[in-house]
N, C-alpha and C positions, 0 to 999 in steps of 0.2 A: 183348760185343765192345767193344774200345777202339781208338783211333787209335794208330798207332806214332809215334815221336818226330818223324819227318819230316813226317807228316801233321799233327801238332799244330802244328809250326812254321809250316807253310803256312796252317793254319786261323787262327792268330793274326796272321800277318804282314799279310794284306790289311786287316783292320779297323784294326789299329794304324797302318799306313801311311796309310790314308785319314783316320783320326782326327787325326793330326798334320798331314798335308798340307792338308786342307780347313780346319782351324783356322787355320793360318798364312795361307793364301790369303785367307780371309774377312777377316782384319785388313787385308790389302793392298787388297782390293776396297772395303772400307768407307772406308779412308783416302783412296783415289782419289776415291770418291764425295763425300767432304767436303772435297776440295781439295788433299790432299797427294799429289804424284806421285812421291815418293821410291822407293817399292817398284816402281812401274811402270817408271821409268827404269832401275832396277837389275835388271829382269826377274825380280822375286821374286813377282809375282802369277801363280802357276803351280801346277798340280796335279802337277808333276813332283816326286816325293818327294826326289830327289837334291839339289834346291835347298834343302830344309828340314832335312835330316838333320844332326844334330850328333853326332859319334862318341861323345862321352862321355854326353850327355844322352839321345840317342835309342836307343843300342845298349847301351853298357856298364852304365850305371846301372840301366835297367829290368831287364836280365838279372840283375844282382846282387840287386836288391830281390825279384825273383820267386824266385830260388834261396834267399834267406834267409827266405822265407815271409812277407815283409811286403807292404804295399800297393804295387801297381805304380806306379812313380814315374819320371819323366823329363821331358825337355823337348826341343823342336826348336830349330833356329836361328831366332831371332826375325826376323820380317819388319820391316825398318827403317821407322819412321814418324817423321816430323818434325812434332810436334804444333803447332809454331809456324806451319806452312803451312796448317793447317786454317782454314776460314773463321771459325769461332768456337772457338778452341783449347780453352778450358776445358769448354765444353758438348759439342763434337763428340768430344772425347777419350773420353767415356763410350760413345758409339755405336761408335767404332772398337774399344774394348776389349771391348764386349759381343758383337761379331760373332763372335769365336772361340768362346766358350762356347755361343753360340746355335747355331753350326754343329754342335757336339758334341751338343747336345740333339736337333737334327733327326736326326742320324745314329743316336743311341740309339733314337729312335722308329722309324726305318727298320728297324734290326736286330730290334727287338721285333715289328714287324709281320711280318717274314719268319719269325721264330721261331714265332709262333703259327699260321702257315700252312705249317709245315714238311711237312705231309702232302700238299701239292700237288706236291711234288718227288719224283723217283724214289726208291724205298726205299733203294737202295744209296748214295744221296748224303745221306740224312737225318742220319746221325751226324756227318758232316763239317760239314754246314751248321749243325747244332745247336751244335757247338763254336764254329764261326765266329761265329754270331749271339750266343752268350753272351759271347764275347770282345769283340765289337763293342759290346755293351751295356755291359759292365763298363768298358772303356777309355774310352769316350766319357763315361760318367757320372763316372768318376774325374777325367778332364780338365776337365769342366765344373765340378764342385764344387771341385776344387783351385784352378783358375784364378779362381774367384770369391771366394777368401779375400781379405780386405781388406789385403793386404800388397804394396806395390810390390816388384818389377816385375810381379807377377801382374796379370791383367786386373781382378780385384776391387779391387786397390789403386788402379789408374787410375780405376775407377769412383768409388771413395771420394774420390780427389783431385778429381775433377770435381764431385762433389756437395757436398763440404765448403766452407764459407766460408773466406775468408782470415782469419787467417794459418794456420788448422789444416790447410788443404790443402797449404800450403808445408811445414809440419812433416812431414806424412805423406810427401810427395814426397821429402823429404830422406832418408828411410829406404831409398830404392831402392838405394843403393850397398851396403847391408848385407843386402838382401832375400834374396839367394840363400844367404848364410851362415846367416841366421836359419832359412830353410826347411830346409836340410840338417840343421841342429841339431835342429829339431823332428822331422824324419824319423827320425834315428837315436836320438833320445831316446824315441821312441814316442808323443810328444804329438801329432804330425801324424795318426797312425793313429786315435787316440782322437777327434780332431776330425772326420776325414773319414768314418770307417766309418758312424756314425749318419746323416750327411747323405747318403752314397752309398746306404745302404739305404732311407732315406726317399724319395729321388728315384726309385730303382728301383721301389719300391712304387707310387708315384704314376703312373709311366709304364706299368707293367703293369696298374694299375687302370683306366687310360683306354684303352690301346691293346691290352692283352692279351686 
């Protein structure tokens, strides 16, 4: 027995929306905690997915990459953070950046725990929940690993800028204007998949090994 296309869309939609929304909201919460109120004043610290959806990055590109058989790829509308408002900008930038991938790790663990306890749910719902859990695990691990690549404006790039001494941190930060172009090139050249797939598989094995 398999899910029909509408059921599959519904099963994927919820974990994808949560993965993106919670990731962006986590950045906003962390920024506010460390002193930057920009996202708070703009009402972007919210779990309302409509506030975080980018038509190209959240809808069109992920659909295209899935249809082409590649790694699920996309982005949300970034929560605005003014790093100069942080109490210790260079140091606190790292914690604000890590908040997003950390939220994806927690959600991947959550979906794993639900998956391994699928027999606790009604039998007629098991297949739907299984697809939903697998989608939740996959999208959250991909977002976590992708965002930890040391390339600005990805979260890993900001972590690297925070950790590197001057002037190297400044050189890396200067790549941010070209970061998206570099990332899209890596995606369509196939290099990004070769980098991500082993890391995604390793992360998934570790999570299943601990919580499965």
